[in-house]
KOLLO-132313 format. One record per residue (C-alpha): x, y, z; residue number from 0. Coordinates in steps of 0.02 Angstrom, whole numbers. Layout:
<rs>
     px     py     pz  nr
      X      Y      Z NUM
...
</rs>
This chain:
<rs>
     px     py     pz  nr
   5471   5541   5587   0
   5487   5559   5403   1
   5394   5460   5276   2
   5531   5435   5173   3
   5623   5325   5314   4
   5495   5184   5256   5
   5557   5196   5084   6
   5630   5058   4996   7
   5676   4981   4811   8
   5543   4855   4758   9
   5563   4790   4576  10
   5399   4753   4492  11
   5459   4563   4450  12
   5431   4563   4651  13
   5280   4570   4650  14
   5163   4420   4638  15
   5026   4405   4521  16
   4965   4245   4559  17
   4917   4134   4703  18
   5037   3967   4721  19
   4942   3821   4684  20
   4944   3780   4864  21
   4916   3904   5003  22
   5049   3847   5125  23
   5185   3823   5012  24
   5216   3999   5031  25
   5387   4025   5085  26
   5417   4111   5289  27
   5522   4234   5345  28
   5544   4229   5538  29
   5615   4371   5628  30
   5668   4379   5794  31
   5556   4527   5858  32
   5698   4607   5996  33
   5838   4519   5904  34
   5817   4556   5736  35
   5885   4372   5695  36
   5817   4293   5529  37
   5765   4118   5492  38
   5700   4062   5294  39
   5553   3926   5319  40
   5397   3869   5232  41
   5240   3940   5292  42
   5177   3772   5330  43
   5315   3759   5467  44
   5226   3884   5569  45
   5144   3777   5666  46
   5350   3736   5760  47
   5315   3922   5812  48
   5141   3888   5904  49
   5094   3793   6059  50
   5000   3767   6226  51
   4927   3918   6280  52
   4965   4017   6120  53
   4809   4104   6032  54
   4783   4127   5863  55
   4672   4301   5822  56
   4626   4299   5637  57
   4483   4401   5529  58
   4357   4324   5471  59
   4291   4464   5339  60
   4244   4418   5158  61
   4277   4517   5011  62
   4127   4559   4912  63
   4119   4575   4723  64
   4133   4770   4751  65
   4178   4818   4580  66
   4041   4876   4470  67
   4053   4909   4262  68
   3888   5009   4221  69
   3836   5149   4102  70
   3749   5292   4048  71
   3598   5289   3931  72
   3731   5399   3812  73
   3821   5259   3816  74
   3985   5311   3942  75
   4058   5168   4036  76
   4112   5202   4223  77
   4186   5093   4350  78
   4099   5100   4526  79
   4186   5050   4685  80
   4058   4994   4812  81
   4153   5048   4988  82
   4013   5045   5132  83
   3830   5064   5161  84
   3798   5243   5236  85
   3672   5287   5372  86
   3547   5340   5255  87
   3554   5180   5147  88
   3648   5261   5013  89
   3826   5209   4967  90
   3987   5277   4978  91
   4093   5233   4816  92
   4250   5262   4712  93
   4196   5304   4542  94
   4325   5309   4381  95
   4332   5418   4286  96
   4257   5530   4418  97
   4248   5669   4275  98
   4076   5547   4219  99
   4005   5555   4368 100
   3905   5719   4431 101
   3766   5733   4553 102
   3604   5693   4455 103
   3682   5571   4341 104
   3612   5402   4329 105
   3705   5236   4284 106
   3618   5053   4249 107
   3722   4891   4271 108
   3609   4725   4232 109
   3466   4738   4379 110
   3542   4876   4456 111
   3531   5069   4453 112
   3651   5200   4519 113
   3635   5385   4539 114
   3759   5498   4599 115
   3670   5580   4735 116
   3818   5693   4807 117
   4011   5723   4818 118
   4098   5651   4974 119
   4280   5679   5040 120
   4424   5579   4977 121
   4339   5581   4807 122
   4210   5457   4838 123
   4032   5486   4795 124
   3866   5456   4879 125
   3765   5345   4779 126
   3589   5291   4787 127
   3587   5107   4708 128
   3413   5048   4688 129
   3402   4838   4620 130
   3255   4743   4557 131
   3329   4601   4663 132
   3418   4584   4824 133
   3569   4693   4795 134
   3697   4554   4871 135
   3620   4445   4719 136
   3639   4557   4611 137
   3839   4589   4643 138
   3844   4399   4632 139
   3786   4427   4452 140
   3874   4591   4377 141
   3998   4628   4524 142
   4195   4577   4525 143
   4319   4545   4682 144
   4425   4700   4656 145
   4608   4655   4670 146
   4740   4767   4716 147
   4800   4894   4598 148
   4983   4822   4589 149
   4888   4640   4524 150
   4891   4658   4324 151
   4842   4468   4290 152
   4678   4404   4310 153
   4621   4297   4455 154
   4561   4139   4383 155
   4494   4059   4544 156
   4388   4202   4646 157
   4411   4084   4808 158
   4604   4130   4790 159
   4558   4312   4865 160
   4473   4252   5019 161
   4538   4150   5166 162
   4471   3980   5191 163
   4392   4049   5359 164
   4302   4205   5265 165
   4125   4212   5334 166
   4082   4403   5363 167
   4056   4515   5219 168
   4111   4677   5207 169
   4288   4707   5147 170
   4335   4778   4984 171
   4521   4690   5010 172
   4573   4528   5066 173
   4658   4500   5265 174
   4804   4423   5153 175
   4901   4350   5290 176
   4779   4222   5302 177
   4776   4164   5138 178
   4913   4067   5176 179
   4811   3952   5286 180
   4729   3793   5228 181
   4574   3686   5356 182
   4710   3547   5364 183
   4848   3686   5436 184
   4718   3765   5534 185
   4666   3590   5631 186
   4856   3553   5657 187
   4869   3729   5757 188
   4741   3671   5856 189
   4830   3509   5913 190
   4989   3602   5952 191
   4869   3665   6089 192
   4843   3829   6001 193
   4665   3911   6029 194
   4591   4008   5890 195
   4495   4173   5914 196
   4397   4251   5772 197
   4346   4443   5767 198
   4309   4534   5615 199
   4390   4694   5527 200
   4325   4766   5350 201
   4449   4804   5253 202
   4450   4974   5158 203
   4523   5037   5016 204
   4623   5142   5109 205
   4759   5011   5169 206
   4823   5023   4992 207
   4839   5211   4988 208
   5011   5294   4995 209
   5050   5399   5128 210
   5085   5577   5041 211
   5136   5672   5190 212
   5321   5710   5207 213
   5297   5698   5404 214
   5214   5511   5445 215
   5117   5588   5618 216
   5034   5685   5468 217
   4938   5579   5390 218
   4747   5548   5421 219
   4714   5353   5417 220
   4559   5287   5346 221
   4426   5216   5465 222
   4378   5054   5449 223
   4216   4940   5548 224
   4250   4803   5660 225
   4195   4686   5783 226
   4259   4598   5928 227
   4142   4470   5995 228
   4135   4415   6191 229
   4171   4245   6137 230
   4341   4310   6048 231
   4379   4416   6209 232
   4359   4272   6318 233
   4470   4178   6223 234
   4595   4282   6237 235
   4594   4301   6428 236
   4715   4213   6518 237
   4842   4190   6355 238
   5012   4154   6362 239
   5055   4214   6184 240
   4938   4318   6082 241
   4988   4292   5888 242
   4880   4417   5776 243
   4857   4342   5608 244
   4879   4501   5485 245
   4889   4679   5523 246
   4712   4703   5519 247
   4680   4574   5662 248
   4820   4678   5761 249
   4728   4831   5726 250
   4565   4788   5795 251
   4655   4701   5947 252
   4757   4879   5969 253
   4573   4946   5941 254
   4481   4860   6073 255
   4608   4840   6207 256
   4595   4938   6382 257
   4769   5013   6472 258
   4787   4854   6554 259
   4800   4761   6399 260
   4635   4685   6409 261
   4519   4656   6264 262
   4349   4702   6282 263
   4198   4655   6182 264
   4173   4808   6051 265
   4076   4847   5906 266
   4121   5000   5803 267
   4260   5101   5674 268
   4455   5114   5706 269
   4552   5231   5616 270
   4697   5183   5729 271
   4879   5242   5638 272
   5034   5135   5720 273
   5198   5182   5687 274
   5353   5179   5788 275
   5335   5234   5968 276
   5175   5150   5960 277
   5152   5037   6126 278
   5077   4872   6089 279
   5016   4785   6254 280
   4912   4620   6188 281
   4998   4547   6031 282
   5150   4450   6069 283
   5189   4414   5873 284
   5118   4440   5729 285
   5102   4340   5554 286
   5098   4469   5387 287
   5145   4485   5216 288
   5278   4590   5138 289
   5210   4787   5117 290
   5233   4920   4983 291
   5370   5043   5021 292
   5318   5204   5137 293
   5136   5123   5181 294
   5046   5137   5344 295
   5079   4954   5365 296
   5258   4955   5332 297
   5239   5076   5461 298
   5152   4958   5577 299
   5257   4813   5569 300
   5403   4928   5608 301
   5327   4997   5761 302
   5316   4801   5813 303
   5500   4770   5782 304
   5620   4893   5721 305
   5620   4997   5569 306
   5809   4935   5516 307
   5779   4749   5559 308
   5608   4753   5466 309
   5701   4845   5302 310
   5840   4734   5307 311
   5723   4595   5323 312
   5636   4665   5164 313
   5818   4673   5083 314
   5865   4498   5135 315
   5682   4428   5075 316
   5730   4524   4914 317
   5902   4451   4881 318
   5817   4260   4925 319
   5684   4283   4794 320
   5546   4327   4897 321
   5357   4349   4821 322
   5294   4521   4871 323
   5115   4590   4935 324
   4935   4492   4934 325
   4979   4344   4838 326
   5173   4346   4897 327
   5243   4266   5036 328
   5237   4271   5230 329
   5345   4354   5371 330
   5325   4279   5584 331
   5381   4423   5677 332
   5397   4334   5856 333
   5458   4355   6021 334
   5534   4166   6026 335
   5693   4196   5929 336
</rs>
């Protein structure tokens, strides 16, 4: 399977640079999972497709202010992106420019000191971070919410890059399909008889990395920490339909499901790579956004339906003026159309 099979032309003007004033006023392209049929709706109308016996599975991860600008005593400035804490207590970080961050180098930012300990795979650095106050407290003052590389305009309100149900801190990117929901819309979902289950998957920077191999199967997927609690697994038992809110929810469910399609309580990391040919035995429908060309997420949604139908839907979305990527419009791939 060729990576080029998942390419499409995307004009830069189609990439949403800011969120709409009201979350649920995004547009919604509805795609028949097994038919390829398309409907154009508003996101607030998602409740028309949810009902008694369904379970909507959401990811409650919260983006933390992981981007830090620091300086050496010489005045040289670098940008750190904190990825995850290692078993040693140190942090895996992306550092730009990397040539300024060699083992032994020390940088300062407000209350924290960052010392480069070692070089890691994928260009990351192992960094020892010392702080005169709790690190989370320091990051709230000196850190920035990291935005995807295709967002070039400043974010006016940090809360708009968080879901309204964000709770478990640990992501460097938001589970963007969930950005369309308001508290009121979630209440309406439950009033329709659709239960809501909550899991956690912390999104890493690999979600934005392009597939650089010519053959899809040769790509190595990044690993992300996730947790499915007993309460979440219990809610899924006996569900009429399981609707994944976002690709992160779908990946976590796929990682925790056994061969019979039962989702088990589980905590760990997953590097599950979903592309056409993958067998789905848990999720019936998927709420998602529009994804980058040749990305693992585009491959995932192509596996959930059919590549040809997905690419046709993307072409129609572009022709209809849909907004793409994190702050853009939504897509619902359903077994009911």
